[in-house]
C-alpha positions as CSV (number, residue, x, y, z in Angstrom):
1,M,22.9,79.8,127.1
2,K,25.0,78.2,129.8
3,K,28.7,78.1,130.4
4,I,30.0,74.7,131.5
5,E,33.3,74.5,133.3
6,A,34.7,71.1,133.9
7,I,37.8,70.2,135.8
8,I,39.0,66.7,134.8
9,R,42.1,64.5,134.9
10,P,44.5,65.1,132.0
11,I,44.5,61.5,131.0
12,R,40.7,61.7,130.3
13,L,40.9,64.8,128.0
14,D,41.1,62.9,124.6
15,I,38.2,60.6,125.6
16,V,36.0,63.4,126.7
17,K,36.9,65.6,123.7
18,S,36.1,62.7,121.3
19,A,32.8,62.0,122.9
20,L,31.7,65.6,122.8
21,G,32.8,65.8,119.1
22,E,30.7,62.7,118.3
23,A,27.7,64.5,119.9
24,G,28.3,67.6,117.7
25,I,29.7,69.7,120.5
26,T,32.9,71.2,119.0
27,G,33.5,74.6,120.6
28,M,35.6,74.4,123.7
29,T,38.5,76.0,125.5
30,V,41.1,73.7,127.2
31,S,43.5,75.0,129.8
32,D,46.2,73.2,131.9
33,V,45.6,74.0,135.5
34,R,46.6,72.7,139.0
35,G,44.4,72.2,142.0
36,C,42.9,69.9,144.5
37,G,39.6,69.1,146.1
38,R,38.8,66.7,148.9
39,Q,41.8,64.6,148.3
40,G,43.9,67.4,149.7
41,P,46.8,69.5,148.5
42,E,49.7,67.0,149.1
43,T,50.2,63.5,148.1
44,F,53.2,61.6,149.5
45,G,54.8,58.7,147.9
46,S,57.9,56.8,147.0
47,F,59.3,56.0,143.6
48,R,62.5,53.9,143.2
49,G,63.4,54.6,146.8
50,E,63.0,58.4,146.4
51,E,60.3,60.1,148.4
52,Y,58.3,62.8,146.7
53,I,55.5,65.3,147.3
54,I,53.0,66.5,144.8
55,R,51.7,69.8,146.1
56,L,48.9,70.4,143.5
57,P,48.1,67.8,141.0
58,P,47.7,68.8,137.3
59,K,44.2,69.0,136.0
60,I,42.5,70.1,132.7
61,R,39.8,72.8,132.7
62,L,37.3,72.5,129.9
63,E,35.1,75.5,129.2
64,L,32.1,75.3,126.9
65,T,29.2,77.6,126.2
66,V,26.1,75.7,125.0
67,R,22.5,76.2,124.3
68,D,20.1,75.5,127.3
69,N,18.8,72.4,125.6
70,E,22.3,70.9,125.3
71,V,23.4,71.3,128.9
72,D,22.2,67.9,130.3
73,E,23.7,66.0,127.3
74,V,27.0,67.7,127.7
75,I,27.1,67.1,131.4
76,D,26.2,63.4,130.9
77,I,29.0,63.0,128.3
78,I,31.6,64.6,130.5
79,V,30.6,62.6,133.6
80,E,30.5,59.3,131.7
81,N,33.8,59.8,130.0
82,A,35.8,61.6,132.7
83,R,34.9,59.2,135.5
84,T,37.5,56.8,136.8
85,G,35.8,56.1,140.1
86,E,38.7,57.4,142.2
87,E,39.0,60.6,144.2
88,G,40.2,63.5,142.1
89,D,38.0,62.8,139.0
90,G,37.0,66.5,139.0
91,K,33.9,68.7,139.1
92,I,31.5,70.4,136.7
93,F,30.1,73.9,137.2
94,V,27.2,75.3,135.2
95,M,26.7,79.1,135.1
96,P,24.4,81.3,133.1
97,A,26.0,83.0,130.0
98,A,24.3,86.3,129.5
99,E,25.7,87.0,126.0
100,A,27.9,85.6,123.3
101,I,29.5,87.8,120.6
102,R,31.5,86.7,117.5
103,I,34.4,89.2,117.3
104,R,34.9,88.8,113.5
105,T,31.3,89.8,112.5
106,G,29.9,91.4,115.7
107,E,27.0,88.9,115.5
108,S,25.6,88.1,118.9
109,G,23.3,85.6,120.6
110,E,23.0,81.8,120.4
111,G,23.7,82.0,116.6
112,V,27.4,82.4,117.4
113,L,27.6,79.1,119.2
């Protein structure tokens, strides 16, 4: 099992979620987060004559735990559907998941996914 954590743009969430659902990947956790990567922590701009600073842009963190044979497919789906081609599209992290336990029944292993 692997845990996949993806940081994506909020506007891409519905597209990514739908594509994952079409592929049969339904279990995920979604969190609103803030952060920055290479684009830096501050963006300066002007809107209707008012200057503004965005210190940390909003992002979405998707967390999925999948079987080893599903990892490449999930990554491909996220990359294809989250990409805008601009800085700040996000990152994907893949980590080993040692164990999964269903709290309701106490069942463990890949069967709980």
